[in-house]
N, CA, C and O of each residue as an XYZ file, in Angstrom:
620
protein
N     182.641    168.862     52.423
C     182.558    168.942     53.820
C     181.908    167.701     54.379
O     180.691    167.572     54.512
N     182.695    166.916     54.654
C     182.265    165.648     55.206
C     182.206    165.779     56.714
O     183.192    166.154     57.349
N     181.045    165.468     57.296
C     180.857    165.617     58.741
C     180.620    164.231     59.325
O     179.500    163.722     59.286
N     181.697    163.605     59.880
C     181.518    162.271     60.396
C     180.617    162.235     61.636
O     179.904    161.245     61.800
N     180.597    163.199     62.483
C     179.754    163.193     63.686
C     178.321    163.459     63.334
O     177.422    163.035     64.061
N     178.070    164.159     62.222
C     176.717    164.485     61.820
C     175.968    163.269     61.310
O     174.757    163.158     61.496
N     176.684    162.358     60.668
C     175.990    161.174     60.174
C     175.591    160.254     61.325
O     174.565    159.579     61.244
N     176.364    160.218     62.365
C     175.994    159.410     63.550
C     174.756    159.987     64.211
O     173.875    159.257     64.664
N     174.708    161.309     64.258
C     173.535    161.951     64.867
C     172.322    161.666     64.001
O     171.239    161.371     64.508
N     172.510    161.756     62.695
C     171.418    161.492     61.784
C     170.941    160.039     61.906
O     169.737    159.781     61.891
N     171.854    159.114     62.024
C     171.514    157.701     62.177
C     170.754    157.492     63.485
O     169.761    156.766     63.531
N     171.225    158.126     64.524
C     170.564    158.005     65.839
C     169.157    158.582     65.764
O     168.210    157.994     66.286
N     169.019    159.754     65.102
C     167.709    160.376     64.964
C     166.785    159.485     64.149
O     165.609    159.338     64.481
N     167.310    158.894     63.089
C     166.503    157.986     62.275
C     166.083    156.757     63.086
O     164.941    156.311     62.979
N     166.962    156.224     63.868
C     166.642    155.060     64.704
C     165.579    155.436     65.745
O     164.649    154.669     65.992
N     165.723    156.607     66.344
C     164.733    157.060     67.348
C     163.374    157.256     66.695
O     162.337    156.887     67.246
N     163.410    157.847     65.503
C     162.149    158.077     64.806
C     161.504    156.745     64.412
O     160.284    156.606     64.496
N     162.296    155.775     63.988
C     161.787    154.452     63.629
C     161.180    153.765     64.858
O     160.123    153.138     64.786
N     161.876    153.903     65.975
C     161.359    153.300     67.215
C     160.052    153.970     67.631
O     159.122    153.291     68.065
N     159.973    155.291     67.504
C     158.745    155.999     67.869
C     157.605    155.584     66.954
O     156.479    155.391     67.413
N     157.887    155.443     65.652
C     156.868    154.997     64.710
C     156.415    153.571     65.048
O     155.220    153.273     65.029
N     157.361    152.707     65.352
C     157.017    151.332     65.737
C     156.131    151.314     66.995
O     155.147    150.576     67.060
N     156.489    152.126     67.976
C     155.683    152.207     69.212
C     154.275    152.717     68.914
O     153.285    152.203     69.434
N     154.211    153.759     68.048
C     152.905    154.326     67.697
C     152.055    153.286     66.975
O     150.874    153.120     67.279
N     152.658    152.589     66.022
C     151.934    151.562     65.260
C     151.495    150.433     66.187
O     150.364    149.956     66.085
N     152.368    150.005     67.083
C     152.034    148.941     68.043
C     150.889    149.366     68.959
O     149.984    148.578     69.235
N     150.932    150.608     69.426
C     149.865    151.061     70.326
C     148.542    151.141     69.572
O     147.495    150.814     70.132
N     148.570    151.570     68.307
C     147.362    151.625     67.489
C     146.810    150.213     67.262
O     145.606    149.977     67.365
N     147.709    149.289     66.954
C     147.286    147.900     66.751
C     146.728    147.301     68.050
O     145.728    146.582     68.029
N     147.375    147.600     69.167
C     146.896    147.095     70.466
C     145.506    147.640     70.777
O     144.642    146.910     71.263
N     145.294    148.915     70.497
C     143.982    149.525     70.749
C     142.914    148.888     69.871
O     141.818    148.594     70.348
N     143.225    148.666     68.575
C     142.268    148.025     67.670
C     141.990    146.589     68.131
O     140.846    146.135     68.121
N     143.033    145.898     68.525
C     142.874    144.517     68.995
C     142.012    144.477     70.252
O     141.127    143.628     70.363
N     142.256    145.384     71.206
C     141.464    145.455     72.435
C     140.002    145.741     72.107
O     139.112    145.097     72.662
N     139.742    146.689     71.219
C     138.376    147.025     70.808
C     137.706    145.826     70.137
O     136.542    145.533     70.410
N     138.429    145.142     69.272
C     137.872    143.967     68.582
C     137.554    142.860     69.579
O     136.519    142.204     69.467
N     138.440    142.647     70.558
C     138.203    141.610     71.569
C     137.001    141.959     72.447
O     136.214    141.074     72.782
N     136.847    143.218     72.823
C     135.688    143.630     73.623
C     134.389    143.394     72.854
O     133.409    142.893     73.404
N     134.399    143.771     71.550
C     133.206    143.568     70.727
C     132.883    142.087     70.596
O     131.718    141.700     70.688
N     133.883    141.266     70.386
C     133.676    139.822     70.279
C     133.133    139.262     71.593
O     132.251    138.403     71.584
N     133.650    139.739     72.709
C     133.175    139.292     74.020
C     131.715    139.673     74.220
O     130.934    138.865     74.723
N     131.330    140.896     73.833
C     129.924    141.316     73.943
C     129.019    140.434     73.090
O     127.946    140.026     73.534
N     129.452    140.141     71.870
C     128.656    139.294     70.983
C     128.495    137.893     71.563
O     127.403    137.326     71.519
N     129.571    137.331     72.104
C     129.502    135.979     72.684
C     128.587    135.961     73.905
O     127.822    135.015     74.093
N     128.662    136.989     74.726
C     127.799    137.073     75.912
C     126.332    137.156     75.497
O     125.480    136.479     76.072
N     126.042    137.988     74.493
C     124.663    138.116     74.009
C     124.175    136.789     73.442
O     123.030    136.397     73.671
N     125.036    136.098     72.706
C     124.670    134.795     72.139
C     124.385    133.780     73.242
O     123.411    133.031     73.167
N     125.233    133.758     74.259
C     125.016    132.838     75.391
C     123.699    133.139     76.091
O     122.951    132.225     76.437
N     123.416    134.421     76.299
C     122.154    134.789     76.949
C     120.961    134.348     76.116
O     120.002    133.792     76.653
N     121.008    134.591     74.807
C     119.897    134.173     73.949
C     119.760    132.653     73.947
O     118.653    132.117     73.966
N     120.907    131.968     73.923
C     120.891    130.509     73.874
C     120.290    129.925     75.147
O     119.507    128.978     75.073
N     120.632    130.457     76.296
C     120.216    129.859     77.575
C     118.998    130.526     78.199
O     118.498    130.060     79.223
N     118.521    131.595     77.607
C     117.393    132.310     78.195
C     116.146    131.434     78.271
O     115.465    131.427     79.296
N     115.836    130.695     77.206
C     114.633    129.859     77.240
C     114.774    128.752     78.282
O     113.806    128.430     78.971
N     115.956    128.170     78.407
C     116.189    127.123     79.414
C     116.038    127.701     80.821
O     115.443    127.072     81.697
N     116.574    128.888     81.029
C     116.472    129.540     82.339
C     115.006    129.837     82.656
O     114.558    129.608     83.779
N     114.263    130.342     81.679
C     112.845    130.622     81.904
C     112.078    129.336     82.217
O     111.195    129.331     83.075
N     112.417    128.247     81.519
C     111.776    126.965     81.791
C     112.067    126.511     83.222
O     111.167    126.065     83.934
N     113.331    126.627     83.635
C     113.697    126.207     84.998
C     113.012    127.072     86.044
O     112.579    126.564     87.078
N     112.907    128.369     85.790
C     112.223    129.258     86.734
C     110.744    128.879     86.832
O     110.185    128.831     87.928
N     110.110    128.609     85.686
C     108.698    128.202     85.694
C     108.523    126.894     86.453
O     107.561    126.729     87.202
N     109.458    125.966     86.259
C     109.401    124.680     86.950
C     109.520    124.880     88.464
O     108.781    124.270     89.236
N     110.444    125.728     88.875
C     110.604    125.992     90.318
C     109.377    126.701     90.876
O     108.975    126.435     92.009
N     108.773    127.603     90.097
C     107.544    128.263     90.549
C     106.437    127.245     90.773
O     105.682    127.349     91.739
N     106.337    126.255     89.879
C     105.338    125.195     90.049
C     105.624    124.385     91.312
O     104.698    124.021     92.038
N     106.893    124.103     91.575
C     107.256    123.354     92.784
C     106.902    124.142     94.033
O     106.417    123.574     95.011
N     107.139    125.443     94.008
C     106.800    126.293     95.159
C     105.289    126.305     95.367
O     104.817    126.215     96.501
N     104.525    126.416     94.273
C     103.060    126.413     94.384
C     102.567    125.073     94.925
O     101.668    125.035     95.765
N     103.154    123.968     94.446
C     102.756    122.639     94.940
C     103.085    122.509     96.425
O     102.294    121.955     97.189
N     104.244    123.015     96.837
C     104.619    122.953     98.255
C     103.667    123.800     99.093
O     103.319    123.422    100.212
N     103.248    124.935     98.563
C     102.294    125.783     99.296
C     100.948    125.074     99.437
O     100.320    125.123    100.495
N     100.509    124.411     98.357
C      99.241    123.654     98.449
C      99.356    122.533     99.469
O      98.448    122.318    100.271
N     100.477    121.820     99.435
C     100.681    120.714    100.387
C     100.717    121.252    101.814
O     100.168    120.637    102.728
N     101.363    122.398    102.002
C     101.398    123.012    103.332
C     100.000    123.368    103.814
O      99.674    123.175    104.985
N      99.163    123.894    102.900
C      97.782    124.231    103.270
C      97.002    122.966    103.639
O      96.234    122.957    104.601
N      97.210    121.899    102.860
C      96.542    120.624    103.174
C      96.972    120.112    104.538
O      96.145    119.647    105.323
N      98.265    120.197    104.819
C      98.766    119.716    106.117
C      98.238    120.567    107.264
O      97.923    120.043    108.332
N      98.137    121.897    107.047
C      97.574    122.761    108.097
C      96.112    122.397    108.349
O      95.666    122.356    109.496
N      95.370    122.134    107.270
C      93.969    121.741    107.412
C      93.853    120.412    108.162
O      92.994    120.249    109.028
N      94.723    119.476    107.819
C      94.731    118.176    108.506
C      95.084    118.362    109.983
O      94.483    117.740    110.859
N      96.057    119.216    110.242
C      96.441    119.493    111.627
C      95.285    120.120    112.400
O      95.046    119.772    113.557
N      94.563    121.051    111.755
C      93.410    121.673    112.418
C      92.344    120.628    112.742
O      91.783    120.622    113.838
N      92.067    119.736    111.768
C      91.076    118.678    112.026
C      91.537    117.773    113.164
O      90.742    117.380    114.017
N      92.833    117.445    113.168
C      93.376    116.581    114.215
C      93.282    117.267    115.579
O      92.960    116.629    116.581
N      93.564    118.564    115.608
C      93.459    119.309    116.874
C      92.011    119.320    117.380
O      91.764    119.160    118.575
N      91.060    119.510    116.462
C      89.646    119.501    116.881
C      89.247    118.125    117.400
O      88.542    118.011    118.403
N      89.709    117.072    116.702
C      89.387    115.714    117.154
C      90.044    115.426    118.507
O      89.445    114.798    119.380
N      91.282    115.896    118.663
C      91.976    115.715    119.948
C      91.199    116.394    121.066
O      91.050    115.831    122.150
N      90.701    117.606    120.807
C      89.936    118.338    121.812
C      88.633    117.606    122.135
O      88.225    117.530    123.294
N      87.982    117.066    121.092
C      86.739    116.313    121.323
C      87.007    115.088    122.193
O      86.262    114.826    123.137
N      88.058    114.340    121.886
C      88.398    113.151    122.680
C      88.809    113.536    124.101
O      88.537    112.797    125.047
N      89.459    114.681    124.252
C      89.841    115.134    125.596
C      88.592    115.405    126.431
O      88.526    115.052    127.608
N      87.594    116.045    125.795
C      86.344    116.310    126.520
C      85.634    115.010    126.885
O      85.128    114.864    127.997
N      85.599    114.061    125.938
C      84.978    112.763    126.217
C      85.693    112.085    127.383
O      85.042    111.549    128.280
N      87.025    112.103    127.378
C      87.797    111.483    128.465
C      87.507    112.170    129.791
O      87.357    111.504    130.815
N      87.425    113.499    129.780
C      87.122    114.217    131.025
C      85.721    113.855    131.526
O      85.517    113.652    132.723
N      84.767    113.776    130.608
C      83.407    113.396    131.018
C      83.391    111.985    131.600
O      82.745    111.731    132.617
N      84.102    111.078    130.953
C      84.155    109.701    131.464
C      84.866    109.643    132.809
O      84.441    108.909    133.701
N      85.937    110.401    132.966
C      86.627    110.432    134.259
C      85.717    110.986    135.342
O      85.705    110.483    136.466
N      84.952    112.026    135.007
C      84.022    112.593    135.990
C      82.948    111.580    136.346
O      82.591    111.435    137.515
N      82.429    110.876    135.343
C      81.409    109.859    135.582
C      81.962    108.756    136.468
O      81.300    108.316    137.408
N      83.179    108.309    136.168
C      83.817    107.266    136.971
C      84.048    107.762    138.389
O      83.835    107.036    139.359
N      84.486    109.004    138.492
C      84.710    109.579    139.823
C      83.439    109.620    140.639
O      83.443    109.323    141.834
N      82.341    109.993    139.979
C      81.057    110.028    140.711
C      80.643    108.621    141.127
O      80.139    108.415    142.232
N      80.860    107.652    140.234
C      80.470    106.283    140.566
C      81.318    105.730    141.701
O      80.806    105.038    142.580
N      82.586    106.027    141.687
C      83.463    105.482    142.712
C      83.324    106.228    144.027
O      83.566    105.648    145.085
N      82.970    107.409    143.994
C      83.010    108.212    145.205
C      81.801    107.986    146.096
O      81.926    107.838    147.312
N      80.652    107.961    145.487
C      79.479    107.852    146.375
C      78.576    106.709    145.939
O      78.412    106.419    144.754
N      78.010    106.088    146.933
C      77.104    104.959    146.740
C      75.807    105.462    146.104
O      75.291    106.517    146.472
N      75.291    104.695    145.148
C      74.025    105.051    144.508
C      72.829    104.876    145.431
O      71.740    105.365    145.131
N      73.016    104.192    146.537
C      71.909    103.976    147.494
C      71.884    105.047    148.561
O      70.835    105.643    148.808
N      73.021    105.310    149.206
C      73.034    106.243    150.333
C      73.719    107.575    150.015
O      73.541    108.543    150.755
N      74.466    107.640    148.974
C      75.215    108.839    148.576
C      76.189    109.335    149.645
O      76.577    110.503    149.639
N      76.583    108.447    150.562
C      77.513    108.849    151.612
C      78.786    108.030    151.574
O      79.887    108.576    151.644
N      78.640    106.746    151.466
C      79.803    105.860    151.520
C      80.372    105.628    150.117
O      79.722    105.880    149.102
N      81.603    105.142    150.108
C      82.296    104.862    148.856
C      81.804    103.562    148.240
O      81.513    102.599    148.950
N      81.711    103.541    146.892
C      81.262    102.341    146.186
C      82.340    101.270    146.229
O      83.529    101.551    146.081
N      81.896    100.040    146.435
C      82.833     98.918    146.420
C      82.152     97.629    145.965
O      82.709     96.540    146.104
N      80.935     97.764    145.416
C      80.182     96.589    144.960
C      79.823     96.804    143.488
O      79.341     97.868    143.100
N      80.074     95.749    142.664
C      79.739     95.776    141.241
C      78.452     95.002    141.049
O      78.305     93.886    141.547
N      77.505     95.611    140.311
C      76.232     94.956    140.036
C      76.383     94.049    138.814
O      77.092     94.378    137.863
N      75.708     92.911    138.861
C      75.715     91.974    137.738
C      74.282     91.883    137.262
O      73.405     91.699    138.106
N      73.977     91.995    136.006
C      74.824     91.810    134.831
C      75.391     93.112    134.248
O      76.218     93.052    133.338
N      74.977     94.276    134.736
C      75.385     95.522    134.079
C      76.840     95.926    134.362
O      77.418     96.694    133.593
N      77.432     95.429    135.434
C      78.818     95.669    135.820
C      79.116     97.103    136.263
O      80.257     97.554    136.155
N      78.134     97.804    136.746
C      78.387     99.143    137.282
C      78.888     99.042    138.713
O      78.350     98.281    139.517
N      79.908     99.804    139.021
C      80.418     99.921    140.390
C      79.615    101.060    141.013
O      79.930    102.231    140.801
N      78.553    100.713    141.799
C      77.609    101.767    142.172
C      77.006    101.637    143.572
O      76.050    102.340    143.901
N      77.554    100.747    144.395
C      76.919    100.566    145.703
C      77.984    100.285    146.753
O      79.075     99.801    146.451
N      77.635    100.602    147.996
C      78.507    100.213    149.106
C      78.016     98.867    149.633
O      76.949     98.398    149.238
N      78.780     98.252    150.511
C      78.406     96.922    151.037
C      77.122     96.989    151.871
O      76.324     96.051    151.881
N      76.940     98.099    152.560
C      75.772     98.210    153.428
C      74.465     98.366    152.646
O      73.431     97.845    153.062
N      74.505     99.087    151.508
C      73.275     99.340    150.732
C      72.959     98.221    149.757
O      71.795     98.043    149.399
N      73.939     97.471    149.319
C      73.734     96.453    148.279
C      72.624     95.456    148.604
O      71.854     95.131    147.700
N      72.487     94.948    149.831
C      71.402     93.975    150.082
C      70.007     94.566    149.877
O      69.082     93.825    149.542
N      69.828     95.861    150.065
C      68.505     96.470    149.904
C      68.193     96.844    148.454
O      67.030     97.076    148.123
N      69.205     96.909    147.582
C      68.984     97.338    146.205
C      68.535     96.155    145.345
O      69.175     95.103    145.351
N      67.434     96.326    144.606
C      66.939     95.291    143.708
C      67.390     95.533    142.267
O      67.363     94.625    141.436
N      67.809     96.778    141.981
C      68.291     97.114    140.636
C      69.479     98.064    140.751
O      69.735     98.653    141.802
N      70.188     98.190    139.648
C      71.377     99.062    139.606
C      70.932    100.515    139.698
O      70.046    100.926    138.949
N      71.520    101.304    140.595
C      71.137    102.716    140.713
C      71.533    103.553    139.492
O      70.997    104.643    139.291
N      72.461    103.053    138.683
C      72.919    103.821    137.517
C      72.009    103.595    136.328
O      71.526    104.559    135.734
N      71.756    102.303    135.955
C      71.016    102.009    134.720
C      69.664    101.345    134.970
O      68.925    101.076    134.023
N      69.342    101.086    136.205
C      68.058    100.490    136.598
C      67.881     99.060    136.107
O      66.754     98.567    136.081
N      68.954     98.375    135.717
C      68.886     96.971    135.327
C      68.659     96.143    136.587
O      69.251     96.415    137.632
N      67.791     95.121    136.481
C      67.490     94.261    137.635
C      68.762     93.531    138.041
O      69.449     92.928    137.217
N      69.051     93.603    139.323
C      70.264     92.980    139.865
C      70.056     91.480    139.967
O      69.072     91.005    140.535
N      71.021     90.734    139.393
C      70.985     89.286    139.518
C      71.999     88.813    140.538
O      71.834     87.766    141.163
N      73.080     89.623    140.701
C      74.117     89.286    141.681
C      74.904     90.553    141.951
O      74.710     91.574    141.292
N      75.787     90.476    142.922
C      76.666     91.594    143.249
C      78.025     91.015    143.627
O      78.126     89.939    144.218
N      79.058     91.757    143.271
C      80.422     91.279    143.542
C      81.160     92.382    144.282
O      81.113     93.547    143.886
N      81.845     92.006    145.364
C      82.677     92.976    146.067
C      83.912     93.287    145.238
O      84.578     92.385    144.730
N      84.205     94.557    145.107
C      85.414     94.977    144.375
C      86.410     95.478    145.393
O      86.066     96.307    146.236
N      87.624     95.001    145.336
C      88.650     95.416    146.289
C      89.480     96.527    145.642
O      90.378     96.259    144.843
N      89.171     97.760    145.992
C      89.840     98.940    145.404
C      90.869     99.516    146.336
O      91.521    100.505    146.001
């Protein structure tokens, strides 16, 4: 009993089974290959981390030192700025005092305290007298230096 159609079916079944086995073997190999590649990748990553960890720590320490140095420099500059501000305030007060002194000298005569000053005493050079009082003054009303001469100032 020779069955010609049965052998074709058998051949087809054998081919299908061979293909299924090939697919199964390929998928198993692919899974093993994927697992091996993942493990190799983990090992390489760990090696890279160990290799560069000391360098990274060194760089972090170096940057920390730079930050600390910048903070110290900032503190020094703030201190310098504070000193400069105090000195500026001191000079401002001195200037205000001198302006007030000049204003008092220019505004009122040291002899009569009524008229405006327009005469400079020599040798002290203080602007401290009006024209009317200057002939009666023998010394400077500001510093009491003996007057040797007087000069009209045109203000």
